DSSP file (Angstrom, degrees, kcal/mol; ACC not computed):
  #  RESIDUE AA STRUCTURE BP1 BP2  ACC     N-H-->O    O-->H-N    N-H-->O    O-->H-N    TCO  KAPPA ALPHA  PHI   PSI    X-CA   Y-CA   Z-CA
    1    1 A M              0   0    0      0, 0.0     0, 0.0     0, 0.0     0, 0.0   0.000 360.0 360.0 360.0 123.4    2.9   40.2   17.7
    2    2 A S     >  -     0   0    0      1,-0.1     4,-2.4     4,-0.0     5,-0.2  -0.308 360.0-123.0 -68.9 152.9    5.4   39.7   14.9
    3    3 A P  H  > S+     0   0    0      0, 0.0     4,-2.4     0, 0.0     5,-0.2   0.863 112.3  54.3 -65.0 -31.6    4.3   39.9   11.3
    4    4 A E  H  > S+     0   0    0      2,-0.2     4,-1.9     1,-0.2     5,-0.1   0.906 109.8  46.2 -65.9 -39.9    5.6   36.4   10.7
    5    5 A L  H  > S+     0   0    0      2,-0.2     4,-2.5     1,-0.2    -1,-0.2   0.890 111.8  52.3 -68.9 -40.8    3.5   35.0   13.5
    6    6 A L  H  X S+     0   0    0     -4,-2.4     4,-2.0     1,-0.2    -2,-0.2   0.913 110.3  47.3 -64.8 -42.5    0.4   36.9   12.4
    7    7 A S  H  X S+     0   0    0     -4,-2.4     4,-2.3     2,-0.2    -1,-0.2   0.884 112.0  50.6 -68.1 -34.4    0.7   35.6    8.8
    8    8 A S  H  X S+     0   0    0     -4,-1.9     4,-2.4     2,-0.2    -2,-0.2   0.912 110.5  49.6 -67.1 -40.8    1.2   32.0   10.2
    9    9 A L  H  X S+     0   0    0     -4,-2.5     4,-2.1     2,-0.2    -1,-0.2   0.874 110.3  50.5 -61.0 -39.5   -1.9   32.5   12.3
   10   10 A A  H  X S+     0   0    0     -4,-2.0     4,-2.6     2,-0.2    -2,-0.2   0.907 111.8  47.4 -67.7 -44.6   -3.9   33.7    9.3
   11   11 A I  H  X S+     0   0    0     -4,-2.3     4,-2.5     2,-0.2    -2,-0.2   0.925 111.2  51.6 -63.9 -43.7   -2.8   30.7    7.2
   12   12 A F  H  X S+     0   0    0     -4,-2.4     4,-1.6     1,-0.2    -2,-0.2   0.898 112.6  44.7 -60.8 -42.4   -3.7   28.3   10.0
   13   13 A T  H  X S+     0   0    0     -4,-2.1     4,-2.1     2,-0.2    -1,-0.2   0.899 113.4  50.1 -71.4 -39.5   -7.2   29.8   10.3
   14   14 A L  H  X S+     0   0    0     -4,-2.6     4,-2.9     1,-0.2     5,-0.2   0.873 108.8  53.1 -64.1 -36.9   -7.7   29.9    6.5
   15   15 A A  H  X S+     0   0    0     -4,-2.5     4,-2.5     2,-0.2    -1,-0.2   0.889 108.0  50.7 -64.0 -40.7   -6.6   26.2    6.4
   16   16 A I  H  X S+     0   0    0     -4,-1.6     4,-2.5     2,-0.2    -2,-0.2   0.939 114.2  44.2 -63.5 -47.6   -9.2   25.3    9.0
   17   17 A L  H  X S+     0   0    0     -4,-2.1     4,-2.2     2,-0.2    -2,-0.2   0.917 115.4  46.0 -65.8 -43.3  -11.9   27.1    7.1
   18   18 A V  H  X S+     0   0    0     -4,-2.9     4,-2.8     2,-0.2     5,-0.2   0.937 113.1  50.8 -64.3 -46.4  -11.0   25.7    3.7
   19   19 A G  H  X S+     0   0    0     -4,-2.5     4,-2.4    -5,-0.2     5,-0.2   0.917 111.3  48.2 -57.9 -45.5  -10.6   22.2    5.1
   20   20 A F  H  X S+     0   0    0     -4,-2.5     4,-1.9     1,-0.2    -1,-0.2   0.916 112.1  48.4 -59.8 -44.5  -14.0   22.3    6.7
   21   21 A E  H  X S+     0   0    0     -4,-2.2     4,-0.8     2,-0.2    -2,-0.2   0.897 112.8  47.9 -66.9 -40.2  -15.7   23.6    3.6
   22   22 A V  H >< S+     0   0    0     -4,-2.8     3,-0.7     1,-0.2     4,-0.3   0.939 114.4  45.3 -65.5 -45.9  -14.1   20.9    1.4
   23   23 A I  H >< S+     0   0    0     -4,-2.4     3,-1.2    -5,-0.2    -1,-0.2   0.829 106.8  59.0 -67.3 -31.9  -15.0   18.1    3.7
   24   24 A S  H 3< S+     0   0    0     -4,-1.9    -1,-0.2     1,-0.2    -2,-0.2   0.735 102.4  55.5 -73.8 -19.0  -18.5   19.3    4.2
   25   25 A K  T << S+     0   0    0     -4,-0.8    -1,-0.2    -3,-0.7    -2,-0.2   0.500  83.8 102.9 -89.8  -3.7  -19.1   19.0    0.5
   26   26 A V  S <  S-     0   0    0     -3,-1.2     5,-0.1    -4,-0.3    -3,-0.0  -0.669  76.3-119.9 -82.8 129.2  -18.1   15.3    0.2
   27   27 A P    >>  -     0   0    0      0, 0.0     3,-1.2     0, 0.0     4,-1.0  -0.291  22.1-114.2 -65.3 156.4  -21.0   12.9   -0.1
   28   28 A A  H 3> S+     0   0    0      1,-0.3     4,-0.6     2,-0.2     3,-0.2   0.797 114.6  59.3 -62.5 -29.7  -21.4   10.3    2.7
   29   29 A T  H 34 S+     0   0    0      1,-0.2    -1,-0.3     2,-0.1    -3,-0.0   0.753 111.8  39.9 -74.3 -20.9  -20.7    7.4    0.2
   30   30 A L  H <> S+     0   0    0     -3,-1.2     4,-1.9     2,-0.1    -1,-0.2   0.561  94.8  83.0 -99.1 -13.6  -17.3    8.9   -0.6
   31   31 A H  H  X S+     0   0    0     -4,-1.0     4,-2.6    -3,-0.2     5,-0.2   0.901  87.9  52.8 -65.5 -41.5  -16.3   10.0    3.0
   32   32 A T  H  X S+     0   0    0     -4,-0.6     4,-2.4     1,-0.2     5,-0.2   0.949 112.9  40.9 -60.9 -52.6  -15.0    6.5    4.1
   33   33 A P  H  > S+     0   0    0      0, 0.0     4,-1.7     0, 0.0    -1,-0.2   0.844 114.4  55.1 -68.2 -26.2  -12.6    5.9    1.2
   34   34 A L  H  X S+     0   0    0     -4,-1.9     4,-1.2     2,-0.2    -2,-0.2   0.925 109.7  46.3 -66.5 -43.7  -11.5    9.6    1.4
   35   35 A M  H >< S+     0   0    0     -4,-2.6     3,-0.5     1,-0.2     4,-0.2   0.930 113.4  47.7 -63.9 -45.9  -10.6    9.2    5.1
   36   36 A S  H >< S+     0   0    0     -4,-2.4     3,-0.6     1,-0.2    -1,-0.2   0.824 113.6  48.1 -69.5 -28.8   -8.8    6.0    4.6
   37   37 A G  H 3< S+     0   0    0     -4,-1.7     3,-0.5    -5,-0.2     4,-0.2   0.674 103.2  62.7 -80.4 -18.6   -6.8    7.4    1.7
   38   38 A A  T <X  +     0   0    0     -4,-1.2     4,-1.7    -3,-0.5    -1,-0.2   0.309  69.4 100.2 -93.0  10.1   -5.8   10.6    3.5
   39   39 A N  H <> S+     0   0    0     -3,-0.6     4,-1.8     1,-0.2    -1,-0.2   0.864  81.6  52.4 -63.9 -35.5   -3.8    9.0    6.3
   40   40 A S  H  > S+     0   0    0     -3,-0.5     4,-1.7     1,-0.2    -1,-0.2   0.881 106.8  52.7 -70.0 -34.5   -0.5    9.9    4.5
   41   41 A I  H  > S+     0   0    0     -4,-0.2     4,-1.5     1,-0.2    -1,-0.2   0.869 109.1  49.2 -68.1 -35.0   -1.5   13.5    4.2
   42   42 A H  H  X S+     0   0    0     -4,-1.7     4,-1.9     2,-0.2    -1,-0.2   0.824 106.8  57.1 -71.1 -31.6   -2.3   13.6    8.0
   43   43 A G  H  X S+     0   0    0     -4,-1.8     4,-2.2     2,-0.2    -2,-0.2   0.909 106.1  49.2 -61.0 -43.3    1.2   12.0    8.6
   44   44 A I  H  X S+     0   0    0     -4,-1.7     4,-2.5     1,-0.2    -2,-0.2   0.855 107.1  55.2 -67.4 -34.1    2.7   14.9    6.7
   45   45 A V  H  X S+     0   0    0     -4,-1.5     4,-2.4     2,-0.2    -1,-0.2   0.898 107.0  50.9 -64.0 -38.8    0.7   17.4    8.8
   46   46 A L  H  X S+     0   0    0     -4,-1.9     4,-2.0     2,-0.2    -2,-0.2   0.945 110.6  48.6 -64.3 -45.2    2.2   15.7   12.0
   47   47 A V  H  X S+     0   0    0     -4,-2.2     4,-1.9     1,-0.2    -2,-0.2   0.922 112.1  49.1 -62.8 -42.4    5.8   16.1   10.6
   48   48 A G  H  X S+     0   0    0     -4,-2.5     4,-2.3     1,-0.2    -1,-0.2   0.896 109.3  51.6 -65.8 -38.9    5.1   19.7    9.7
   49   49 A A  H  X S+     0   0    0     -4,-2.4     4,-2.1     2,-0.2    -1,-0.2   0.857 109.3  50.9 -64.1 -33.2    3.7   20.5   13.2
   50   50 A M  H  X S+     0   0    0     -4,-2.0     4,-1.7     2,-0.2    -2,-0.2   0.875 109.6  50.2 -68.6 -38.0    6.9   18.9   14.7
   51   51 A L  H  X S+     0   0    0     -4,-1.9     4,-1.2     2,-0.2    -2,-0.2   0.871 111.5  48.3 -66.9 -38.4    9.1   21.1   12.5
   52   52 A I  H  X S+     0   0    0     -4,-2.3     4,-0.5     1,-0.2     3,-0.3   0.919 110.7  51.9 -68.6 -40.4    7.1   24.2   13.6
   53   53 A A  H >< S+     0   0    0     -4,-2.1     3,-0.5     1,-0.2    -2,-0.2   0.836 106.0  54.0 -62.3 -32.8    7.4   23.2   17.2
   54   54 A A  H 3< S+     0   0    0     -4,-1.7    -1,-0.2     1,-0.2    -2,-0.2   0.821 114.8  40.7 -71.9 -28.4   11.2   22.8   16.8
   55   55 A S  H 3< S+     0   0    0     -4,-1.2    -1,-0.2    -3,-0.3    -2,-0.2   0.340  87.5 124.0 -98.6   5.4   11.4   26.3   15.5
   56   56 A A    <<  +     0   0    0     -3,-0.5    -3,-0.0    -4,-0.5    -4,-0.0  -0.411  29.8 174.4 -70.8 138.8    8.9   27.9   17.9
   57   57 A D        +     0   0    0     -2,-0.1    -1,-0.1     1,-0.1    -4,-0.0   0.307  59.6  50.1-128.1   8.0   10.1   30.8   20.0
   58   58 A S  S  > S-     0   0    0      1,-0.1     4,-2.2     0, 0.0     3,-0.3  -0.964  83.0-112.5-142.4 159.7    7.0   32.0   21.8
   59   59 A P  H  > S+     0   0    0      0, 0.0     4,-2.4     0, 0.0     5,-0.2   0.858 117.7  54.7 -63.2 -32.6    4.3   30.4   23.9
   60   60 A L  H  > S+     0   0    0      2,-0.2     4,-2.5     1,-0.2     5,-0.2   0.892 107.4  50.1 -65.4 -36.0    1.7   31.1   21.2
   61   61 A S  H  > S+     0   0    0     -3,-0.3     4,-2.4     2,-0.2     5,-0.2   0.905 111.5  49.1 -69.3 -40.0    3.9   29.3   18.6
   62   62 A Y  H  X S+     0   0    0     -4,-2.2     4,-2.4     2,-0.2    -2,-0.2   0.897 111.2  49.6 -59.6 -42.6    4.1   26.4   21.0
   63   63 A A  H  X S+     0   0    0     -4,-2.4     4,-2.2     2,-0.2    -2,-0.2   0.900 111.1  48.4 -66.5 -42.0    0.4   26.3   21.5
   64   64 A L  H  X S+     0   0    0     -4,-2.5     4,-2.5     2,-0.2    -2,-0.2   0.896 112.0  49.2 -66.0 -38.9   -0.3   26.4   17.7
   65   65 A A  H  X S+     0   0    0     -4,-2.4     4,-2.5     1,-0.2    -2,-0.2   0.922 111.4  50.0 -67.5 -39.6    2.1   23.6   17.1
   66   66 A F  H  X S+     0   0    0     -4,-2.4     4,-2.4     2,-0.2    -2,-0.2   0.902 110.0  49.6 -62.5 -40.6    0.6   21.6   19.8
   67   67 A V  H  X S+     0   0    0     -4,-2.2     4,-2.6     2,-0.2     5,-0.2   0.931 110.7  51.1 -62.9 -46.7   -2.9   22.1   18.4
   68   68 A A  H  X S+     0   0    0     -4,-2.5     4,-2.6     1,-0.2    -2,-0.2   0.904 110.9  48.1 -59.2 -43.5   -1.7   21.1   14.9
   69   69 A M  H  X S+     0   0    0     -4,-2.5     4,-2.7     2,-0.2    -1,-0.2   0.901 111.3  50.4 -65.7 -39.2   -0.2   17.9   16.3
   70   70 A V  H  X S+     0   0    0     -4,-2.4     4,-2.2     2,-0.2    -2,-0.2   0.938 113.6  44.3 -63.2 -46.8   -3.3   17.1   18.2
   71   71 A F  H  X S+     0   0    0     -4,-2.6     4,-2.3     2,-0.2    -2,-0.2   0.909 115.6  48.5 -64.3 -43.3   -5.5   17.6   15.2
   72   72 A G  H  X S+     0   0    0     -4,-2.6     4,-2.3    -5,-0.2    -2,-0.2   0.931 112.1  47.9 -61.9 -45.2   -3.1   15.7   12.9
   73   73 A A  H  X S+     0   0    0     -4,-2.7     4,-2.2     2,-0.2    -1,-0.2   0.857 110.9  51.0 -64.3 -37.4   -2.9   12.8   15.3
   74   74 A A  H  X S+     0   0    0     -4,-2.2     4,-2.6    -5,-0.2    -1,-0.2   0.882 110.4  50.3 -66.7 -39.2   -6.7   12.7   15.7
   75   75 A N  H  X S+     0   0    0     -4,-2.3     4,-2.4     2,-0.2    -2,-0.2   0.912 110.6  49.1 -64.9 -43.0   -7.0   12.6   12.0
   76   76 A V  H  X S+     0   0    0     -4,-2.3     4,-2.2     2,-0.2    -2,-0.2   0.952 114.6  43.6 -59.8 -51.1   -4.5    9.8   11.6
   77   77 A V  H  X S+     0   0    0     -4,-2.2     4,-2.1     1,-0.2    -2,-0.2   0.921 114.9  49.8 -62.2 -45.5   -6.1    7.6   14.3
   78   78 A G  H  X S+     0   0    0     -4,-2.6     4,-2.5     1,-0.2    -1,-0.2   0.881 108.2  54.2 -60.7 -38.9   -9.6    8.3   13.0
   79   79 A G  H  X S+     0   0    0     -4,-2.4     4,-2.3     1,-0.2    -1,-0.2   0.903 110.5  45.1 -63.1 -43.7   -8.5    7.4    9.5
   80   80 A Y  H  X S+     0   0    0     -4,-2.2     4,-2.2     2,-0.2    -1,-0.2   0.847 111.5  52.9 -71.9 -30.4   -7.2    4.0   10.6
   81   81 A V  H  X S+     0   0    0     -4,-2.1     4,-2.3     2,-0.2    -2,-0.2   0.934 112.3  45.4 -66.9 -45.0  -10.4    3.4   12.7
   82   82 A V  H  X S+     0   0    0     -4,-2.5     4,-2.3     1,-0.2    -2,-0.2   0.873 112.2  51.2 -67.0 -35.5  -12.5    4.1    9.7
   83   83 A T  H  X S+     0   0    0     -4,-2.3     4,-2.4     2,-0.2    -1,-0.2   0.913 111.0  48.2 -66.6 -41.6  -10.4    2.0    7.4
   84   84 A D  H  X S+     0   0    0     -4,-2.2     4,-1.6     2,-0.2    -2,-0.2   0.903 112.0  49.1 -63.0 -40.0  -10.6   -0.9    9.8
   85   85 A R  H  X S+     0   0    0     -4,-2.3     4,-0.9     1,-0.2    -2,-0.2   0.897 111.0  50.8 -65.9 -39.2  -14.3   -0.6   10.1
   86   86 A M  H  < S+     0   0    0     -4,-2.3     4,-0.4     1,-0.2     3,-0.4   0.886 110.1  48.6 -64.7 -40.1  -14.6   -0.5    6.3
   87   87 A L  H >< S+     0   0    0     -4,-2.4     3,-0.9     1,-0.2     4,-0.3   0.772 102.4  63.5 -73.6 -22.5  -12.5   -3.6    5.9
   88   88 A Q  H >< S+     0   0    0     -4,-1.6     3,-1.1     1,-0.2    -1,-0.2   0.812  92.6  63.7 -67.7 -29.2  -14.6   -5.4    8.5
   89   89 A M  T 3< S+     0   0    0     -4,-0.9    -1,-0.2    -3,-0.4    -2,-0.2   0.779 102.9  49.8 -65.5 -22.5  -17.6   -5.1    6.2
   90   90 A F  T <  S+     0   0    0     -3,-0.9    -1,-0.2    -4,-0.4    -2,-0.2   0.427  87.7 104.6 -98.0   2.2  -15.8   -7.3    3.6
   91   91 A R  S <  S-     0   0    0     -3,-1.1     2,-0.2    -4,-0.3    -3,-0.0  -0.524  75.5-112.2 -80.9 148.3  -14.9  -10.1    6.0
   92   92 A K        -     0   0    0     -2,-0.2    -1,-0.1     1,-0.1     3,-0.1  -0.496  34.7-105.0 -78.8 151.7  -16.8  -13.4    5.9
   93   93 A K        -     0   0    0     -2,-0.2    -1,-0.1     1,-0.1     2,-0.1  -0.452  44.9 -96.9 -70.8 146.9  -18.9  -14.3    8.9
   94   94 A P    >>  -     0   0    0      0, 0.0     3,-0.9     0, 0.0     4,-0.7  -0.387  23.9-130.9 -70.6 145.9  -17.4  -17.0   11.1
   95   95 A A  H 3> S+     0   0    0      1,-0.3     4,-2.0     2,-0.2     3,-0.3   0.735  99.5  73.3 -68.8 -22.8  -18.6  -20.5   10.5
   96   96 A A  H 3> S+     0   0    0      1,-0.2     4,-1.6     2,-0.2    -1,-0.3   0.825  91.6  56.5 -62.9 -33.0  -19.3  -21.1   14.2
   97   97 A A  H <> S+     0   0    0     -3,-0.9     4,-0.9     1,-0.2    -1,-0.2   0.896 108.4  46.3 -66.0 -40.4  -22.4  -18.8   14.1
   98   98 A K  H  X S+     0   0    0     -4,-0.7     4,-0.9    -3,-0.3     3,-0.4   0.876 110.3  53.1 -70.4 -37.0  -23.9  -20.9   11.3
   99   99 A A  H  X S+     0   0    0     -4,-2.0     4,-0.7     1,-0.2     3,-0.3   0.844 104.4  56.5 -70.3 -31.0  -23.2  -24.2   13.1
  100  100 A G  H  < S+     0   0    0     -4,-1.6     3,-0.2     1,-0.2    -1,-0.2   0.769 103.8  53.3 -69.5 -28.2  -24.9  -23.0   16.3
  101  101 A S  H >< S+     0   0    0     -4,-0.9     3,-0.9    -3,-0.4    -1,-0.2   0.726  98.9  63.7 -80.7 -23.0  -28.2  -22.3   14.5
  102  102 A E  H 3< S+     0   0    0     -4,-0.9    -1,-0.2    -3,-0.3    -2,-0.2   0.779  93.9  61.1 -71.3 -26.0  -28.4  -25.8   13.0
  103  103 A G  T 3< S+     0   0    0     -4,-0.7    -1,-0.2    -3,-0.2    -2,-0.1   0.502  82.7 104.2 -79.5  -4.8  -28.7  -27.5   16.4
  104  104 A R  S <  S-     0   0    0     -3,-0.9     2,-0.1    -4,-0.1    -3,-0.0  -0.384  77.9-104.9 -80.3 157.7  -31.9  -25.7   17.2
  105  105 A S        -     0   0    0      1,-0.1    -1,-0.1    -2,-0.1    -2,-0.0  -0.422  38.9-104.2 -78.6 156.4  -35.3  -27.4   17.1
  106  106 A T    >   -     0   0    0      1,-0.1     3,-1.3    -2,-0.1     5,-0.2  -0.374  29.0-111.3 -77.6 160.5  -37.7  -26.7   14.3
  107  107 A P  T 3  S+     0   0    0      0, 0.0    -1,-0.1     0, 0.0    -2,-0.1   0.799 115.9  56.6 -62.2 -29.7  -40.7  -24.4   14.9
  108  108 A S  T 3  S-     0   0    0      2,-0.0    -3,-0.0     1,-0.0    -2,-0.0   0.563 112.5-116.9 -84.4  -4.4  -43.2  -27.2   14.4
  109  109 A G  S <  S+     0   0    0     -3,-1.3     2,-0.6     1,-0.1    -1,-0.0   0.625  75.7 128.4  83.2  15.0  -41.5  -29.3   17.2
  110  110 A N              0   0    0      1,-0.2    -1,-0.1     0, 0.0    -2,-0.0  -0.273 360.0 360.0 -91.3  49.7  -40.5  -32.2   14.9
  111  111 A A              0   0    0     -2,-0.6    -1,-0.2    -5,-0.2    -2,-0.0   0.475 360.0 360.0 -83.8 360.0  -36.9  -32.2   16.0
């Protein structure tokens, strides 16, 4: 195993550990805005993984680049899903649901 690959593997492992530690300290109320705001960072991770895959020269390098691309893509998709869910909370309820409840009879039967 080359020293360059060994140092890249060490950096990759440390990045996983530091990322997990940082995210685990974020309170639940801040996690949604953090996810939606981090989509650009995950896009940069995807570009970096593609550059690493382009310069890979061994099966281990290809595997690490693939894992980085999968994790980056999962984070991007997850960020957009969380952002969409967060934006749905601020949408108004459709008027059809209110109109449907007005046509019902009253509980006393005086309709």
